[in-house]
C-alpha positions in Angstrom: 129.9 65.3 -46.0 131.0 68.5 -47.7 129.3 67.9 -50.9 126.9 65.3 -52.3 127.5 64.3 -55.9 124.6 63.7 -58.2 123.9 62.8 -61.9 123.7 66.6 -62.8 127.0 67.5 -61.4 129.1 64.3 -61.6 128.7 60.8 -60.2 131.2 58.4 -58.7 134.1 60.7 -57.9 136.6 57.9 -57.3 139.7 59.6 -58.9 140.5 61.5 -55.6 141.4 65.1 -55.6 144.6 66.9 -56.4 145.2 70.4 -54.8 146.0 73.2 -57.1 146.9 76.9 -56.6 144.9 78.8 -54.1 143.8 75.8 -52.0 141.4 74.5 -54.6 140.8 70.7 -55.1 140.4 69.4 -58.6 138.9 66.0 -59.6 137.0 64.1 -62.2 133.9 61.9 -62.3 133.3 59.3 -65.1 129.5 59.7 -65.0 127.0 62.3 -64.7 127.1 65.9 -66.0 125.2 67.4 -69.0 125.9 64.4 -71.2 126.2 61.7 -68.5 129.9 61.0 -69.5 131.7 62.9 -66.5 132.7 66.3 -65.3 135.8 68.0 -64.2 135.1 69.8 -61.0 136.7 72.0 -58.3 136.1 72.3 -54.6 137.4 75.4 -52.9 138.7 74.7 -49.4 138.4 78.1 -48.0 134.7 78.6 -49.0 133.4 75.1 -49.1 132.1 75.8 -52.6 131.8 73.0 -55.4 131.6 73.7 -59.0 131.6 71.5 -62.0 134.0 73.4 -64.5 133.7 71.2 -67.5 131.4 68.5 -68.9 132.8 65.7 -70.9 130.6 64.9 -73.7 129.7 64.2 -77.4 132.2 66.5 -79.1 135.2 65.9 -76.7 136.5 62.7 -75.2 134.1 61.2 -72.6 134.7 59.0 -69.7 137.7 60.3 -67.6 137.2 57.3 -65.5 138.9 57.4 -62.1 142.3 58.8 -63.4 144.1 61.1 -61.2 144.8 64.6 -62.6 148.0 66.6 -62.9 147.5 70.2 -61.8 149.9 73.0 -62.6 149.8 76.7 -62.0 147.3 77.3 -64.9 146.6 74.0 -66.5 145.1 70.4 -65.7 146.3 67.4 -67.6 144.4 64.2 -67.7 143.4 61.2 -69.8 140.1 59.8 -70.8 139.4 56.1 -71.3 137.1 56.4 -74.3 136.6 58.8 -77.2 133.9 59.0 -79.9 136.4 59.7 -82.7 139.1 57.3 -81.5 138.1 54.4 -79.4 141.1 54.6 -77.2 140.6 57.8 -75.3 142.8 60.9 -75.2 145.4 63.0 -73.4 143.7 66.5 -72.6 144.6 69.8 -71.2 142.2 72.2 -69.4 143.2 75.7 -69.1 142.3 77.3 -65.6 142.7 80.9 -67.0 140.2 80.8 -69.7 138.3 77.4 -69.2 139.4 75.9 -72.6 139.5 72.2 -73.1 142.1 70.9 -75.6 142.7 67.4 -76.9 146.3 67.0 -76.9 146.5 63.5 -78.3 143.8 61.0 -79.2 144.8 57.5 -78.7 144.5 55.4 -81.9 144.1 51.5 -81.7 147.8 50.9 -81.9 148.5 53.5 -79.3 146.5 51.6 -76.6 143.1 52.1 -75.1 141.4 52.1 -71.8 143.8 54.4 -69.8 142.4 54.1 -66.2 145.4 54.8 -64.2 146.3 58.4 -65.4 149.7 59.6 -66.0 152.6 60.7 -63.7 155.3 63.2 -64.5 158.8 61.9 -64.2 162.0 63.7 -63.3 162.7 64.1 -67.1 159.7 66.4 -67.3 157.8 64.0 -69.4 154.5 62.2 -68.7 154.1 58.5 -68.5 151.1 56.2 -68.4 149.7 52.8 -69.2 146.7 51.6 -71.3 144.9 48.4 -70.3 144.2 47.3 -73.9 145.0 48.0 -77.5 148.4 48.1 -78.8 150.2 45.5 -81.1 148.9 42.5 -79.1 145.7 44.0 -77.8 147.1 43.5 -74.1 147.9 47.3 -73.4 150.7 49.7 -73.8 153.2 51.8 -71.9 153.5 55.4 -73.2 155.3 58.7 -72.8 153.9 62.2 -73.6 156.0 65.4 -73.8 153.9 68.4 -73.4 156.2 71.1 -74.7 156.7 69.4 -78.0 153.2 67.7 -78.0 154.9 64.4 -78.8 153.4 61.1 -78.0 155.7 57.9 -77.9 154.5 54.4 -77.4 157.2 52.8 -75.3 156.1 49.2 -75.0 153.4 46.7 -76.1 152.2 44.3 -73.4 151.4 40.6 -74.4 150.7 37.4 -72.8 154.2 36.8 -71.8 155.1 40.2 -70.2 151.7 40.7 -68.7 148.2 41.9 -70.0 146.0 44.9 -69.1 148.4 47.0 -66.9 
């Protein structure tokens, strides 16, 4: 073991880690931290040092679940499964340069809810993801997010014929 997670610094780190600039690994936990609703953390390979860099909580969307992150040169993108203001979760950005957290898009009930798979970036430069519930039929949605224009588009509403809870 290189680090033992605990309730104060994040519990159940099942999202895996993504390597960012400088040989630093980033990940999320859905539990633990200052509010018990997860942390964003980093682990520096060269020094073996762990640091929780953001605590999800009461005024920002909690529960990042086990979603993989997208790490760029200066930002991290991720999704949460739940949000206190909107029950569906949110797409968020964390700025590595100044440690600011920004909700980019809060999911509304028609957008979908329960994103537990994260997002991927496709060759068109846009980010795609799926929600396990919500949408027009309550069975989940497929969505696209364009970071430069901050545009969210619901692409598809799942139903009992096409499948539920992707």
